[in-house]
VMD Tcl script that draws the C-alpha trace (Angstrom):
set ca {
  {2.11 -2.17 10.69}
  {-1.62 -2.76 10.17}
  {-0.93 -5.00 7.20}
  {1.49 -7.15 9.19}
  {-0.96 -7.48 12.07}
  {-3.83 -8.34 9.76}
  {-1.85 -11.07 8.02}
  {-1.37 -12.67 11.44}
  {-4.80 -12.13 12.95}
  {-6.92 -12.33 9.80}
  {-5.26 -14.47 7.14}
  {-6.74 -13.80 3.74}
  {-7.52 -10.17 4.52}
  {-7.57 -8.00 1.40}
  {-6.60 -4.84 3.27}
  {-3.07 -4.53 1.84}
  {-4.38 -5.17 -1.68}
  {-7.06 -2.52 -1.24}
  {-4.58 0.06 0.06}
  {-2.17 -0.70 -2.78}
  {-4.99 -0.31 -5.31}
  {-6.11 2.97 -3.77}
  {-2.60 4.43 -3.72}
  {-1.70 3.34 -7.24}
  {-4.97 4.42 -8.85}
  {-6.06 7.46 -6.87}
  {-3.04 9.21 -5.42}
  {-0.75 8.62 -8.40}
  {-3.19 10.66 -10.51}
  {-2.65 13.76 -8.36}
  {0.06 15.73 -10.12}
  {0.80 17.85 -7.05}
  {1.31 14.86 -4.72}
  {3.60 11.84 -4.68}
  {3.63 8.54 -2.86}
  {7.01 9.55 -1.42}
  {5.26 12.38 0.43}
  {3.10 9.75 2.10}
  {6.19 7.85 3.23}
  {6.21 5.14 0.57}
  {9.76 4.34 -0.59}
  {10.57 3.93 -4.26}
  {9.52 0.46 -5.38}
  {7.21 -0.05 -2.39}
  {4.77 -2.02 -4.54}
  {7.28 -4.85 -4.90}
  {7.95 -5.31 -1.18}
  {6.62 -8.58 0.30}
  {3.90 -6.85 2.33}
  {2.29 -5.44 -0.83}
  {2.67 -8.46 -3.14}
}
mol new
graphics top color blue
foreach p $ca { graphics top sphere $p radius 0.5 }
foreach p [lrange $ca 0 end-1] q [lrange $ca 1 end] { graphics top cylinder $p $q radius 0.2 }
display resetview
């Protein structure tokens, strides 16, 4: 929701890119945790919001 709002109110915001980077580099390294536990569906990185 925040990403959608930011794209409207602050075009050019890097927020979604920063969140994607954080999730793919930090949380993916935790063997006891998954992105699915955080509510991210499989293939979330390819959805329009994150590309």
